[in-house]
DOTIRO-845519 format. One line per 4 residues: their letters; for each residue x, y, z of C-alpha. Coordinates in nm, 3 decimals. Example, Ala and Ser with C-alpha at 12.3 -4.5 7.8 and 13.67 -1.06 7.14 Angstrom:
! DOTIRO-845519
AS	1.230/-0.450/0.780 | 1.367/-0.106/0.714;
END
This chain:
! DOTIRO-845519
XXXX	-2.934/-0.954/-14.656 | -3.116/-0.686/-14.528 | -3.055/-0.360/-14.673 | -2.997/-0.210/-14.326;
XXXX	-2.736/-0.464/-14.245 | -2.454/-0.325/-14.499 | -2.447/0.047/-14.357 | -2.462/-0.061/-13.984;
XXXX	-2.147/-0.305/-14.067 | -1.975/-0.026/-14.264 | -2.048/0.200/-13.978 | -1.925/-0.041/-13.710;
XXXX	-1.600/-0.098/-13.932 | -1.522/0.314/-13.923 | -1.619/0.318/-13.564 | -1.388/0.025/-13.464;
XXXX	-1.107/0.175/-13.633 | -1.152/0.534/-13.487 | -1.185/0.384/-13.145 | -0.863/0.204/-13.180;
XXXX	-0.690/0.512/-13.358 | -0.757/0.764/-13.092 | -0.769/0.579/-12.758 | -0.516/0.565/-12.508;
XXXX	-0.653/0.298/-12.293 | -0.586/-0.063/-12.358 | -0.924/-0.164/-12.281 | -1.068/0.081/-12.540;
XXXX	-0.808/-0.007/-12.807 | -0.927/-0.399/-12.767 | -1.266/-0.293/-12.781 | -1.227/-0.109/-13.089;
XXXX	-1.043/-0.401/-13.274 | -1.318/-0.661/-13.146 | -1.586/-0.404/-13.317 | -1.388/-0.419/-13.611;
XXXX	-1.364/-0.802/-13.632 | -1.733/-0.839/-13.562 | -1.848/-0.609/-13.811 | -1.658/-0.776/-14.091;
XXXX	-1.781/-1.120/-14.025 | -2.146/-1.085/-14.157 | -1.997/-0.914/-14.471 | -1.747/-1.233/-14.508;
XXXX	-2.040/-1.496/-14.472 | -2.285/-1.335/-14.686 | -2.261/-1.549/-14.980 | -2.361/-1.854/-14.788;
XXXX	-2.096/-2.055/-14.995 | -1.892/-2.345/-14.831 | -1.572/-2.149/-14.901 | -1.686/-1.822/-14.758;
XXXX	-1.830/-2.030/-14.438 | -1.463/-2.181/-14.403 | -1.273/-1.847/-14.471 | -1.501/-1.695/-14.197;
XXXX	-1.492/-1.948/-13.961 | -1.088/-1.951/-13.997 | -1.072/-1.566/-13.983 | -1.283/-1.543/-13.639;
XXXX	-1.080/-1.817/-13.458 | -0.749/-1.655/-13.556 | -0.888/-1.320/-13.476 | -1.014/-1.420/-13.139;
XXXX	-0.705/-1.594/-13.043 | -0.475/-1.263/-13.133 | -0.738/-1.070/-12.930 | -0.697/-1.274/-12.646;
XXXX	-0.325/-1.238/-12.669 | -0.353/-0.864/-12.685 | -0.589/-0.853/-12.374 | -0.321/-1.098/-12.194;
XXXX	-0.067/-0.858/-12.286 | -0.266/-0.548/-12.139 | -0.328/-0.746/-11.813 | 0.046/-0.820/-11.754;
XXXX	0.133/-0.447/-11.825 | -0.140/-0.357/-11.602 | -0.026/-0.603/-11.321 | 0.343/-0.502/-11.366;
XXXX	0.290/-0.102/-11.387 | -0.032/-0.037/-11.230 | -0.206/0.145/-11.533 | -0.389/0.064/-11.857;
XXXX	-0.227/0.329/-12.034 | -0.091/0.220/-12.405 | 0.233/0.407/-12.333 | 0.494/0.371/-12.197;
XXXX	0.620/0.010/-12.262 | 0.832/-0.087/-11.973 | 0.763/-0.468/-11.973 | 0.935/-0.683/-12.216;
XXXX	0.706/-0.976/-12.199 | 0.391/-0.782/-12.263 | 0.548/-0.586/-12.541 | 0.641/-0.899/-12.709;
XXXX	0.335/-1.068/-12.655 | 0.158/-0.760/-12.814 | 0.368/-0.739/-13.138 | 0.330/-1.138/-13.183;
XXXX	-0.060/-1.079/-13.156 | -0.054/-0.789/-13.366 | 0.135/-0.982/-13.645 | -0.103/-1.270/-13.608;
XXXX	-0.382/-0.989/-13.662 | -0.220/-0.849/-13.985 | -0.097/-1.183/-14.115 | 0.275/-1.124/-14.073;
XXXX	0.514/-1.410/-14.140 | 0.544/-1.657/-13.984 | 0.195/-1.616/-13.874 | 0.052/-1.576/-14.218;
XXXX	-0.078/-1.900/-14.326 | -0.436/-1.807/-14.232 | -0.451/-1.489/-14.472 | -0.426/-1.671/-14.822;
XXXX	-0.669/-1.919/-14.716 | -0.936/-1.655/-14.595 | -0.873/-1.410/-14.878 | -0.927/-1.693/-15.139;
XXXX	-1.286/-1.781/-14.980 | -1.399/-1.401/-15.014 | -1.544/-1.198/-15.301 | -1.336/-0.927/-15.415;
XXXX	-1.517/-0.642/-15.239 | -1.476/-0.799/-14.883 | -1.117/-0.913/-14.971 | -1.048/-0.526/-15.051;
XXXX	-1.173/-0.440/-14.726 | -0.958/-0.713/-14.559 | -0.675/-0.628/-14.723 | -0.682/-0.251/-14.678;
XXXX	-0.917/-0.098/-14.411 | -0.867/-0.413/-14.146 | -0.468/-0.316/-14.144 | -0.494/0.024/-14.016;
XXXX	-0.604/-0.030/-13.642 | -0.346/-0.339/-13.570 | -0.080/-0.105/-13.762 | -0.161/0.184/-13.517;
XXXX	-0.104/-0.038/-13.204 | 0.209/-0.203/-13.359 | 0.320/0.170/-13.427 | 0.320/0.208/-13.031;
XXXX	0.530/-0.089/-12.959 | 0.769/-0.113/-13.235 | 1.051/0.104/-13.109 | 1.089/-0.119/-12.803;
XXXX	1.145/-0.453/-12.962 | 1.387/-0.379/-13.276 | 1.519/-0.734/-13.323 | 1.171/-0.887/-13.313;
XXXX	1.042/-0.653/-13.556 | 1.327/-0.674/-13.832 | 1.287/-1.025/-13.797 | 0.910/-1.044/-13.858;
XXXX	0.975/-0.776/-14.154 | 1.238/-0.962/-14.325 | 1.060/-1.288/-14.301 | 0.737/-1.150/-14.440;
XXXX	0.912/-1.008/-14.748 | 1.084/-1.318/-14.819 | 0.783/-1.533/-14.755 | 0.543/-1.288/-14.930;
XXXX	0.758/-1.300/-15.252 | 0.834/-1.664/-15.239 | 0.476/-1.786/-15.149 | 0.331/-1.586/-15.473;
XXXX	0.555/-1.733/-15.710 | 0.357/-2.056/-15.804 | -0.006/-1.902/-15.742 | -0.259/-1.892/-16.015;
XXXX	-0.565/-1.753/-15.798 | -0.523/-1.356/-15.788 | -0.675/-1.342/-15.460 | -0.403/-1.560/-15.302;
XXXX	-0.153/-1.356/-15.496 | -0.312/-1.054/-15.356 | -0.279/-1.203/-14.994 | 0.100/-1.283/-15.063;
XXXX	0.146/-0.909/-15.195 | -0.026/-0.791/-14.866 | 0.237/-1.017/-14.648 | 0.514/-0.857/-14.871;
XXXX	0.406/-0.498/-14.831 | 0.349/-0.529/-14.464 | 0.700/-0.644/-14.403 | 0.845/-0.354/-14.573;
XXXX	0.641/-0.139/-14.341 | 0.734/-0.343/-14.027 | 1.110/-0.334/-14.103 | 1.061/0.057/-14.115;
XXXX	0.844/0.112/-13.806 | 1.126/0.118/-13.545 | 1.345/0.371/-13.752 | 1.096/0.574/-13.935;
XXXX	0.756/0.566/-13.857 | 0.637/0.834/-14.107 | 0.794/0.606/-14.389 | 0.557/0.318/-14.266;
XXXX	0.263/0.572/-14.269 | 0.331/0.665/-14.610 | 0.393/0.288/-14.725 | 0.052/0.192/-14.584;
XXXX	-0.131/0.484/-14.753 | 0.023/0.401/-15.112 | -0.048/0.022/-15.046 | -0.399/0.086/-14.977;
XXXX	-0.480/0.313/-15.264 | -0.265/0.067/-15.511 | -0.471/-0.229/-15.352 | -0.802/-0.076/-15.352;
XXXX	-0.729/-0.007/-15.741 | -0.603/-0.374/-15.817 | -0.896/-0.532/-15.630 | -1.146/-0.302/-15.799;
XXXX	-1.029/-0.374/-16.151 | -1.006/-0.748/-16.058 | -1.393/-0.727/-15.953 | -1.483/-0.528/-16.282;
XXXX	-1.294/-0.791/-16.501 | -1.395/-1.104/-16.307 | -1.030/-1.214/-16.303 | -0.999/-1.488/-16.028;
XXXX	-0.750/-1.657/-16.201 | -0.433/-1.541/-16.427 | -0.578/-1.765/-16.707 | -0.891/-1.570/-16.680;
XXXX	-0.722/-1.266/-16.714 | -0.621/-1.320/-17.060 | -0.960/-1.231/-17.227 | -0.990/-0.928/-17.015;
XXXX	-0.845/-0.697/-17.311 | -1.186/-0.713/-17.469 | -1.382/-0.526/-17.196 | -1.189/-0.216/-17.148;
XXXX	-0.839/-0.167/-17.325 | -0.751/0.164/-17.167 | -0.787/0.040/-16.821 | -0.598/-0.286/-16.881;
XXXX	-0.317/-0.092/-17.013 | -0.306/0.137/-16.725 | -0.315/-0.183/-16.498 | 0.025/-0.263/-16.578;
XXXX	0.183/0.038/-16.444 | -0.023/0.011/-16.138 | 0.120/-0.346/-16.094 | 0.479/-0.201/-16.133;
XXXX	0.416/0.068/-15.848 | 0.320/-0.217/-15.641 | 0.640/-0.361/-15.720 | 0.828/-0.048/-15.670;
XXXX	0.994/0.024/-16.012 | 1.105/0.377/-16.030 | 0.917/0.582/-16.259 | 0.621/0.501/-16.026;
XXXX	0.494/0.629/-15.696 | 0.549/0.286/-15.537 | 0.939/0.352/-15.566 | 0.950/0.622/-15.335;
XXXX	0.857/0.448/-14.985 | 1.086/0.171/-15.073 | 1.373/0.382/-15.166 | 1.360/0.590/-14.838;
XXXX	1.319/0.265/-14.618 | 1.625/0.115/-14.780 | 1.793/0.471/-14.729 | 1.702/0.452/-14.394;
XXXX	1.836/0.079/-14.315 | 2.139/0.195/-14.459 | 2.174/0.485/-14.245 | 2.146/0.280/-13.936;
XXXX	2.406/0.018/-14.081 | 2.163/-0.257/-14.161 | 2.312/-0.318/-14.500 | 2.240/-0.691/-14.493;
XXXX	1.866/-0.618/-14.414 | 1.845/-0.403/-14.680 | 1.992/-0.617/-14.924 | 1.799/-0.917/-14.817;
XXXX	1.465/-0.723/-14.863 | 1.560/-0.568/-15.164 | 1.664/-0.892/-15.322 | 1.319/-1.039/-15.205;
XXXX	1.108/-0.777/-15.356 | 1.237/-0.895/-15.692 | 1.038/-1.224/-15.628 | 0.711/-1.001/-15.570;
XXXX	0.794/-0.791/-15.893 | 0.795/-1.142/-16.048 | 0.434/-1.236/-16.008 | 0.323/-0.870/-16.051;
XXXX	0.493/-0.895/-16.399 | 0.282/-1.221/-16.441 | -0.041/-1.032/-16.381 | 0.074/-0.765/-16.614;
XXXX	0.133/-0.996/-16.895 | -0.185/-1.164/-16.852 | -0.377/-0.852/-16.834 | -0.238/-0.631/-17.120;
XXXX	-0.027/-0.842/-17.338 | -0.213/-1.167/-17.372 | -0.452/-1.245/-17.649 | -0.679/-1.525/-17.599;
XXXX	-0.723/-1.739/-17.911 | -1.025/-1.724/-18.122 | -1.107/-2.067/-18.153 | -1.122/-2.281/-17.816;
XXXX	-1.356/-2.506/-17.683 | -1.407/-2.344/-17.338 | -1.708/-2.119/-17.262 | -1.615/-1.716/-17.279;
XXXX	-1.758/-1.459/-17.093 | -1.972/-1.227/-17.268 | -1.734/-0.978/-17.476 | -1.966/-0.684/-17.458;
XXXX	-1.934/-0.657/-17.068 | -1.798/-0.288/-17.104 | -1.756/-0.070/-16.797 | -1.685/0.303/-16.752;
XXXX	-1.447/0.348/-16.446 | -1.568/0.569/-16.210 | -1.402/0.911/-16.109 | -1.250/0.727/-15.761;
XXXX	-1.065/0.462/-15.976 | -0.919/0.720/-16.220 | -0.815/0.945/-15.936 | -0.658/0.676/-15.720;
XXXX	-0.481/0.508/-16.042 | -0.330/0.842/-16.096 | -0.216/0.878/-15.760 | -0.060/0.571/-15.755;
XXXX	0.150/0.619/-16.067 | 0.208/0.974/-16.120 | 0.299/1.145/-15.795 | 0.675/1.052/-15.842;
XXXX	0.758/1.427/-15.901 | 0.587/1.542/-15.582 | 0.750/1.293/-15.380 | 0.965/1.565/-15.151;
XXXX	0.622/1.722/-15.071 | 0.479/1.370/-14.984 | 0.764/1.296/-14.741 | 0.712/1.619/-14.578;
XXXX	0.354/1.573/-14.531 | 0.402/1.241/-14.342 | 0.704/1.361/-14.144 | 0.504/1.658/-14.010;
END
């Protein structure tokens, strides 16, 4: 790949997201999402591998269909209201169509089947971008429409949490596990959107931090499967001992920072007399916690036997984690004492 292509694509990703976030016109928002899609496609196909080609083709078809649905929703709204302004939403058909299109873009269940296959065909760096940065622009548009379609948002959110937990139980590929983890986390955010958008923003911020850290650790250890993680303890013991705490944060266990958004989302659902929804997503989150525990066990608590016939990776691939990774791991795990200040930050 030409050295100039990477910075151009990175700038296009940033530009497309900023256009969508700051726009108040449907055409500009749609244009920003399309710039985002077209910018990541060269990064996805740069390996010239059949799996990468298949993943890129699937991603392009799905994103093109979702973009067409978004544009069709905007046309319906402009036809009925006579304006292209994003707010207010007064047409139920266009609002429902928009939410379904954004759910397809994000990979929310039951429109999620493309995400595990696409993520499995990508390298860790591109998969990290797809799982983190590419969620910001669609989530911004979903934030605009969520309050007008409460039942649809709750159904999408609860289904995503359940499907994300069930789908990751029997997976051995770490990238597919991360895909189902993304589906489950997006389900929590979707459930909270109509009631407390600030909690969704906080959950999205912590999700991006923890997912970036975990993808970066998987990249450094080369852990494409759970079995390959068993010999990662020889490469850097300090990072691998911190990784289970990071995984517990993604699962929402109490001492870590990942517990805070889930706790406040459950409290918000309880305050709105939605006890059944809170109970279902709380029980479904235990399924996600199970495969996080599998990853933690393979990373930090499993030692490969010394006499096996399979080929080992080179044992001296020691790495020194950069400052960004150390800071983000600390943010993901040690910020529980300052959670009131964090809530105030996202509320203001």
